[in-house]
N, C-alpha and C positions, 0 to 999 in steps of 0.2 A: 809247148808254147801255145797259149790261147789266142794272143793278139800281140802284134808288133806295134809299138808306139815310138815312132822315130828310129833313128839309127842305133841308139844305144840302150833302148828301154823296151822291155816286154812284160806282158802279163803271163804268168805261168801257173800251172796246176801240178803239184807234186803229191805223190801218194807214198806214205811210209807204212811198211809192214808192221805187224805186231812186234813187240820187243819184250825182253825179260821173261821169256817163256809165256807169252801172251798175257802177262800181267798188265801191260800197256797195249791196248788194242790198236788196230789200224787207224791212222790219222791221215787226213789230207789237208793241203794248204793251198790257198789262192794268193798269189803274191804279185806285186809289181817290183821288177828288178832292173837295175841299171848297171852297166859296165863302163868304166872310164879308165883311160891310161893317162898318167901324168909322168912324162919322161919314162924311166924304167919301171915305174910302180904301176900296178894294176889294182883298181878298186872295184869290188863287186858289192853292191848294196841292195837291200830290199826290205819290204815290209808287207804285212797282210793288206789285202784289198778285198773289195766286194766286186764281183763280176757276174752280172745277171745270167750270162750264158753258161755258168758252171754252178748250178745249185748244189746244196749239200747232198751227199750220196748216202743211200741206205746202208747201214751197217759200218759206216765210217764216221769218226768224230772229226769235225772241222776244227783244226787247231789254228792258232794265229801266232805270227811272230812280229814283234815290234821291230824297231830298227835293227837290222842284222847286217853285218859287214865282213868281208874278207878283204884283206890287203896283202898283195903278193909283191915282194920286193927282193931283188937280187942282194945277196950278202956282199958287203964291201970287200971282205977279205977272200971271198970265193964266189965271183960273179956267176959261175955255172950252177950255184946253189941258190935256192929261193927260200926266203923267210915267209911263212904264212901266219898272219895274225887274224884270228877269227873271233868276232864279237857276236855272241848269240843271245838273243832275247826272245823267249818262246813261251807260249801258253798252250799246253797240250789239251786243255779243257778236261772235263771228266772229273771223277771223284777222288782220284789218287792223291795221297799226301805229297807235298812238295819235296820231302826228303827223298822219296822213291823216284819221283820225276827227275830230280837233280842227279841222282846216281845214274839213272838210265841215260839222261842227256850227256852227262860226262863220258860215259862209255861209248856212246854213239859218236861223239866227236873224236875220241881216240881211234875207234874203228875206222871212221871216215879217213882220218889222216893216214893211218897205216895202209888202207886200201889205195889211197891216192899215191902214196910213196911207192908201193909195189907196182902199180900201174905205170907210173912215170919211169921207173927203173927199167921196166920190160919193154918200153915203147921207144920208137926213134924220137929224137929231139924234135918237139913240135915247133912250128913257126911261131915266133914270139908275137902274140896278139892278146888283146884284152876283150 
């Protein structure tokens, strides 16, 4: 977290390692993110921003994401389970064809979801918060 802006909003810096056997090199992102709860639903939203205190880093391409959102909502038929809806709009910059980028991003989302599932299954139930 680079800066906190109010109770629910932060400016963040994320660094992503190379992917697809270094076909896609390391990227970083500077984002403004907000988390809100509406009843039992948690909404996490963000998009790219410019932040003077975090200039582009040597050897890393600065990617940008447009409106991105994760919505977490308990399943009506099984409230102990959560449905994750993830809308991702991202520009990794660079020279790679969109077909390769789309494949890498799709696999990255699957990997993230699998890692999150394993982490949550092996962790004690967290306090419900957004």
